[in-house]
Structure formats: C-alpha cells, structure tokens
N, C-alpha and C positions, 0 to 999 in steps of 0.2 A: 359487466364485469372490467376489472381492473387488464388494462391493455398496454403493451409497450409497441403498438404497431406506428410505425412513423404516420403510416394514411390515417391514422384515426385520430391520433390526440398527438401533442409535443410531449409526452412524457421520457421518449429516449432521449428529444433536445435537451430538455433539462436535467436529465442525469450527464448528459456528456458538459453540460454547462458547468455543473457541480464539481464533476470531476476535474477538469479544467480550472475552474478555480480553489479546489484543494491543492492541485497541483501545483498553482502558483504559490498562493498562502508558503506553502512549504518552502519552494525557491527564493522567493522575495525575505520571507520572515527569516532564513537562515543567512542572508545575503547581508542583511541589517544588523542581526545579530555578530556575524563576520565582522563586518566592515566599522559601522559602529559603535559595537560595543567592545570588541576587541582591541582596536586599535582607537578607536576615539571617544572611549568611556561612558557611551549612552547607556541607557537601560534597555534588558533585553525583554524581548518581545516575545506572547505566548503563540503567535500567530502560526510559527511552524508546527507546534506541539498540535495546535487545534485543527490545521490542515491535515495531518496523519490520521488523526482520529474517526477526519469525518472521510478522508478517502479510502478508508479501508473497509468502513461501513457501507460507502457507497460501490467498492469494488467486489465484495463479497455479494452484494444484489445482484448486479450487473451479470458477473459471471454464474447464477444460478440460473439467470433469463437464457443467456449463452448455452450452456447446456439444455437447461429443459427444451428450449425451442429448437436447438438446431440439431437435436438429436432424435426430433420427431420425425425426419430424414432418413428414409435407411441407408444412404451413402455417404452420411457424415461418420466418419470415423473419428477415434481418438486421433490418430495421425492428423486430423484435419486442423481439432482441436490445439494440438502441442503444436505445428506449425503456426498457426495465428495467433494464440499467445507469445510463441519465440519472436513472431515478427513484432508483434507490437509493443513489445519491451524493448527491444534490442536496435530498433529503428531511432528511438529516442536515445537511449541508456547508451549504446557505445558512441556515438558520436560527442553524448554530453561528458563522458568520461575522458575521452580524448582531450578534447577541449579545455578540461580541469588541469588534465597533466600536463599542456600547452602553458597554461595561464600562471600554473604553480610554476614550472621551469621559469618562466620570464621573470616570476615576482624572486625566483631565489638567484636569476643571474644580477638582476638588478641591484641586490644588495637588502631588498624589501626587509625591514624589522620583523623578526618572529618568524618569520618562513622558514621549513625547513624542507628539502627535496625528500619525497620520499624515495622507496625503493622501487626498481621493476617487477621485484616478486610480488609487492604487495599490488602493485596495478595488474596482474596477471590475475592474480586471487580475488581482485574487486571485478574484473571484466568476466571471469566465468561464474559471478554470485556467492563469491564463499565469505565474502565479509560478513564478519559477525556469526561465523559457523563454528559449533562447538567442537573444543579436540585441535588435535595439531594439522587438522588440514584448513581450518579456517584462519583470519585474519583481522586486520583491523581494517577500519575503513580508509581508504588512500586518499593520503594528501586532505586537501580542503574540500573532498566531495561527500562531505556530511549528511547533505540533503538526499543522498541517494542512496543511504544504508538502507532503509525500508525498503525500497526495490527489492532487492536480494531477499528478504520474506515474503514480499507479494510473489516473486517470482517460485519458489520453490512451494506457495501455498496453493499456487494455481495448477501446477502437477501433481501435487498430492492430491487434491481435492478432484481433480477431474477424472486422475488413474481409479480412484474409489467410486467415483460415479458412475462411468463406465462399466466397472467391473461388477456394481450392483444393479445397472442396468441390463447385464448378460450380454454384452456386446465388448470387442475385445478386449474379456474377461482376462488373460494372462496378461498381454500389455498392461492393461489396467494397473493390475497388481502388481509387476513389477516394477512399475513407473509409483505405484504408490510407496513403494518399498524404499525405493532409491531416494525419495523425495521427503519422507516422513520426518529427519531429524530434525529441519531448522521448523518447521512446523510445532512439532509438539516440544521441541526446544522453546518456544517460544508462546507457547498453552498457559505454562504455569505463571504465577504471578511473583519473581525473582529480580534479585538486584541485578542480576548478570544475562537478564535477557529485557526486551522490551516489553515487559510486562503485560502479558495477555493480549496482545494485539490481534493473535488468530481468535482469540474469545470474541473479540469485536469483529471481524471479518465474518463469524460463523453466524452473529446476530443478523448481519445485512443479507447473507445468505441465505437465512432461515425466514428473513423478514420475507424474501421474494414469493416464498411458498405460501406466507401469508396471506398476502397482499392478492393475489389471482385467486383467491377463493373467497374474497369478500366484498361487499359493495362499498365503494369510498365515498361518503356524502360529502361536497363542500364545504359544507359548515365544520363539519366535524374534522375537516382538514386543516382550515385555518384553525380553530381552536388549538390543535394539536401543534400549531407551529408556534402559536402566542406562547403557550405552554414550553414549548422547548425553548423561545427565546428569552423567558423567565429564570429556567432551570438553569442554562446557559450562565447567566448575569449573575445569579445568586451562587454558583460555583466558581464565577472570574472573581466575588470580593471575598470568598471565604477561603478558596483553596489556600493551600501553603506550597511555595517554590519547590518542584523537583518531585511534586506527585502527580505530574501532568497525565501518566500511562496507568496511575493506579486503579483498577477495575471500580472500587469503591468509590472514587472521586469521579466516573463519568456519570452525569444526570442524564 
C-alpha cells in the first residue's frame, strides 16, 4: 500500500523536495521577471506560474496526509492543526515580508527608477493575509512582494478545509464550523475561474487533496509510475509550446 512513513520509504522526503523546488521556482522566477524583464528588457519566464500550479497540487496532497494521519490520535485537536499551520507559514512569511519592505524602502531611498514606496496600511493587510481578499477589507500585494501573493490563498484554504475536516470527523465540530465559515471567503472566491481571481487555484488544490485518498487505496506499480511521469512531461511540453501568454492559470490549459 502507498505509505508516507519516512522509515519505510523516501516519499515524504521527495514531497518536501518537490515543494521546496516549487517554492524556489516562484521566488527565482519572479526575481528574474522583475529584475531582468522589468528593468533589463529580457523575455519573461513562465517558471513562477508553473511553480504556483505545482505547489498547490502538492500542498493539497500534503494537507490531506496531515489531517488523515494526525487525527488518528485522539489527542490531536483542531487547535494543534491550526497552530502547526500558522507556525509553518509565518515562520517564513513574516521575515520575508519584512525583508521585502526594507529592500523596497532602500530602493526608493536610493532613487531606483520605477520603485514607488507602498503604504503602511498595505503592509499590515499583507501581514494578516488580506491581499487579494474580495471587498473593502482586502488590498493589493505589498510593494514588490508579488511572489508571496498566493500564500494568502493557501493560508485561508488551510483553515477552511481543516475546519470542515474536523467538523465532518465529529471532533471539535463547533470550532471547526466557525473556523470554516470565517475563512470561506477566499477559497470560494478563488474556486471559480474569473478574471479577478487566481483562476481556480482552489480547484487545483482540491485535486491534490483528493489525490491523496485515491493513492492510499491503490497499489502503485513502479513501471506505471514511470510511464505516467513520461506522459506528464510530454503533456507539459505540448502545453508549453501551444499555450497563449496569460492563460497559465486557466483550468482548460492545465495538462
């Protein structure tokens, strides 16, 4: 049977490496597009767009594993899950946002062309994950922190799905339902494919989430795995050569 036990195979290590790779694709790709395209006139790369898609699929898969396995212990509560998710995100997110604010201010103070200093209100909205939030409570991405924008979507999805999972499992039901309702706006807003949302990223996340429950109930043959990997590469190559710039997040364009 499929297993994520680190003592039995390297699947978890592989997933961690893939998520790290996807995250670096986003960061490095955005840096290229900002530095060499925005300032130097180079051709934009699709690397950050592909990194986002990959990260959302893997994220859904990993959260499904976390909820399914951790809740087997009777003492694992919704609070445990919430603290874990909050700590994992903010331990990297908060320092990165502060560093970007410092660098943006430095660039503005030095008179770097095209740099405009963003407001403290925008920084605070980004700090509490309200960038891209629909309605008057939301705000735009702070300064040059565009590579962090999808983390806000992930943040709300984690707590929305986590709350629903605990509610359906019959553990911490009231707290789970309240949490799900409180964080439902962003996931549902990004569920539909629309021009003012990130084009169904929640759908992609849910495919990864559901994929975990399919995987644990089947035997995965190594030859089939290799064949699927080769097919995935061919599909990606076909998409890369035929897609129209701007439809990277379109559901119909995802092989």
